[in-house]
C-alpha positions in Angstrom: 28.5 -55.8 36.8 28.4 -57.5 33.4 31.5 -58.2 31.3 30.9 -55.4 28.9 30.8 -52.9 31.7 33.9 -54.4 33.2 35.7 -54.2 29.9 34.6 -50.6 29.4 35.7 -49.6 32.9 39.0 -51.4 32.4 39.6 -49.5 29.1 38.8 -46.2 30.7 41.1 -46.9 33.7 43.9 -48.0 31.4 43.6 -45.0 29.1 43.4 -42.7 32.1 46.6 -44.1 33.7 48.5 -44.0 30.5 47.6 -40.3 30.0 48.4 -39.4 33.6 51.8 -41.0 33.4 52.6 -39.4 30.1 51.1 -35.9 30.5 50.3 -35.5 34.2 46.8 -35.1 35.7 45.8 -31.5 35.1 46.2 -31.3 31.3 44.0 -34.3 30.7 40.4 -33.8 29.6 37.6 -36.3 29.5 37.8 -36.1 25.7 41.4 -37.4 25.9 40.4 -40.3 28.0 37.5 -41.4 25.8 39.5 -41.0 22.7 42.3 -43.2 24.1 39.8 -45.7 25.4 37.8 -45.7 22.2 34.4 -45.2 23.9 31.8 -42.5 23.6 31.2 -39.6 25.9 27.9 -40.9 27.1 29.5 -44.2 27.9 32.1 -42.5 30.0 29.5 -40.6 31.9 27.5 -43.8 32.4 30.4 -45.1 34.5 32.1 -41.9 35.9 31.1 -38.4 36.8 34.5 -37.0 35.6 38.2 -37.6 35.7 38.3 -37.1 39.5 35.9 -40.0 40.0 38.1 -42.2 37.8 41.2 -41.1 39.9 39.4 -41.7 43.1 38.4 -45.2 42.1 42.0 -45.9 41.1 43.3 -44.7 44.5 41.0 -47.2 46.4 43.5 -50.0 46.5 46.5 -48.1 47.9 44.1 -46.3 50.3 42.7 -49.6 51.7 46.2 -50.8 52.4 47.4 -47.6 54.1 44.1 -47.2 56.1 44.6 -50.6 57.5 47.4 -49.1 59.7 44.5 -47.6 61.7 43.4 -51.1 62.7 44.8 -52.4 65.9 46.1 -55.5 64.2 46.7 -54.9 60.5 47.4 -57.8 58.2 51.2 -58.4 58.3 52.8 -57.7 54.9 49.8 -55.8 53.5 51.7 -52.5 53.7 55.0 -54.1 52.8 53.7 -55.3 49.4 52.2 -51.9 48.7 55.4 -50.1 49.7 57.5 -52.3 47.5 55.2 -51.6 44.6 55.6 -47.8 45.2 59.4 -48.2 45.3 59.5 -50.3 42.2 57.4 -47.8 40.3 58.6 -44.6 41.9 60.0 -43.0 38.8 57.0 -43.9 36.6 54.4 -43.0 39.3 56.0 -39.8 40.6 52.9 -37.8 39.5 50.8 -39.6 42.2 53.0 -38.1 44.9 52.7 -34.5 43.7 49.9 -32.0 43.7 47.1 -32.1 42.5 46.9 -35.9 42.7 48.5 -36.0 46.1 45.9 -33.6 47.5 43.0 -35.8 46.2 44.8 -38.9 47.4 45.0 -37.5 50.9 41.3 -36.8 51.0 40.4 -40.3 49.7 42.8 -41.8 52.2 41.4 -39.8 55.0 37.9 -41.1 54.2 39.2 -44.7 54.2 40.9 -44.1 57.5 37.7 -42.6 58.9 35.8 -45.8 57.9 38.5 -47.9 59.5 38.4 -46.0 62.7 34.6 -45.9 62.9 34.4 -49.7 63.0 33.3 -51.1 66.3 36.0 -51.3 68.9 36.2 -55.1 68.8 36.9 -54.9 65.1 39.9 -52.6 65.5 38.0 -49.3 65.4 38.0 -46.3 67.7 35.7 -46.0 70.6 33.0 -43.4 70.6 31.9 -43.4 67.0 33.2 -41.5 64.0 36.7 -39.9 64.3 37.2 -36.3 63.4 37.9 -35.4 59.8 40.9 -33.5 60.9 42.5 -36.5 62.6 41.9 -38.6 59.5 43.4 -36.0 57.2 46.4 -35.6 59.5 47.0 -39.3 59.4 46.6 -39.4 55.7 49.0 -36.5 55.1 51.6 -38.1 57.5 51.4 -41.4 55.7 51.8 -39.9 52.3 54.6 -37.6 53.5 56.5 -40.5 55.1 56.2 -42.6 51.9 57.3 -39.7 49.7 60.3 -38.9 51.8 61.2 -42.6 51.9 61.0 -42.8 48.1 63.1 -39.6 47.7 65.8 -40.8 50.2 69.2 -41.5 48.6 69.6 -44.5 51.0 66.0 -45.8 51.4 65.2 -48.1 54.4 63.6 -51.5 53.8 59.9 -51.5 53.1 59.3 -53.5 56.4 60.8 -50.6 58.4 58.6 -48.1 56.7 55.5 -50.3 57.2 56.3 -50.5 60.9 56.7 -46.7 61.1 53.4 -46.2 59.2 51.6 -48.4 61.8 53.4 -46.9 64.8 52.9 -43.3 63.8 49.3 -43.9 62.8 48.6 -45.6 66.1 50.3 -42.8 68.0 48.0 -40.2 66.4 44.9 -42.3 67.0 45.8 -42.9 70.6 46.6 -39.3 71.1 43.1 -38.4 69.9 41.5 -41.1 72.1 43.4 -39.7 75.1 42.3 -36.1 74.3 38.7 -37.3 73.9 38.8 -38.9 77.3 40.3 -35.8 78.9 37.4 -33.7 77.5 34.8 -35.9 79.3 
């Protein structure tokens, strides 16, 4: 991607985030985004199909970090840094933990978890091919719920504890599905 495209995408992302944080997701129109980013409508659609595509791309980073819990050996500290960011920004980014963004986030996270679990067994993936969409969505919803309740807690636990719980609960769901799949054979 050339520098001009990178600058345009950065301007669109920045405008989108500013608008979401100030107004929420639903009231924002593509017109608002392009006006704030100072780009044309055709330029916007050259890069994105709509505001949902812009949001989906923005959710990629946190989804990769959370989906890594489905690996047998996640990178230590990856989730801790992400959780600390969530905690530091919890008041500002509250909108991301509420519908309709939360619903889209769960779907994007479920796809990332599915990719993680579909990796070959030696690379930390699940045996037997692609995991069920329902399993991936259940894991995604559990992870987001755990983080949301942690952020809302009057006496929050340390990020390291929540990261360990995310990994443990995710692995429990994955293992439960593996056991169920073996029993069906």
